[in-house]
N, C-alpha and C positions, 0 to 999 in steps of 0.2 A: 179494202179498209172499211171498217164499220164505225159509225159514230156511237159513242156511249158516254153518258154523263158529261157532255160538252167537249170531249176529247176524241181523237181518232185513235183507234187501236187496231192492231193487225188481226187478220183472220186467224192466225195462230193463237193469239191471246184470247180471242173470242171462243175458239174451240176448246182451249185449255180451261177456261172458266166453265163452259158447259160440261166438260168431263168431270171437273171437281164437284160441280153442283149435283150431277147424277150420282156421284160416289158418296157425297156427304149428306144430301138433303134428308132430313128426318132423323139423322143420327145425333147422338149426344156426344159432345166433345168431353174427353176425360183426361185426367193426368196419368192414368194407367197406360202402360205400353202395349196393351192387348186390344186388338181390333176384333169386333164382333158384328153381328147383324144390326145391333142397336147402338153401339159405341164406336168412336174413332179417337185414337190417341192424338192429343195436341202435338206431341213430339214428331208425328209423321206429316204434319202440314208443311207445305213447301216454304222455303225461305227465299225471298222476302214474303211475309204474310202478316196479316193482322186479324184479330177477332174483334168484331163489333157487336157489343152488347146493347140491349135496349136502353135508350136515353143517354147513351155514351156519346160524348163529344168526339168528333174526329177531325183531323186535319184534311185539307183538300189538296195536299201535295200529290202530284201525279207520278207514280212509279209504275210503268207499264207492266213489268213482270210481277208486281206484288199481287198476291191473291187475298182478297178481302172476304172474310167469312162472317156472315151475319147470323147471330143466334138469338133465340128467345130467352125468356127469364129462366128456363130450365137448361140452358146451354145446348138446346136442340137446334141444329143448323136449318135455317130457312132459305138462305140464298148465298150465292158466291158471285163475285165479279173481279176482274183484274183492273189494276190502275191505282 
């Protein structure tokens, strides 16, 4: 188990977050269903999941399987974590 953001998450969820981070970092989330080197469709994000935009308020409820995707002002992915 690994501690993250004050909670304990499984090694599986840690690995899953790393895999999604590698897949998404630097890509722009888009409403199109076409994936490319620079864009990733929002519809292909796992469920449960949420997109966190700059200055957006977020709840601190903990859902271990949820993928949190952090984007910048241009919807470019900067980070991912589970919980």
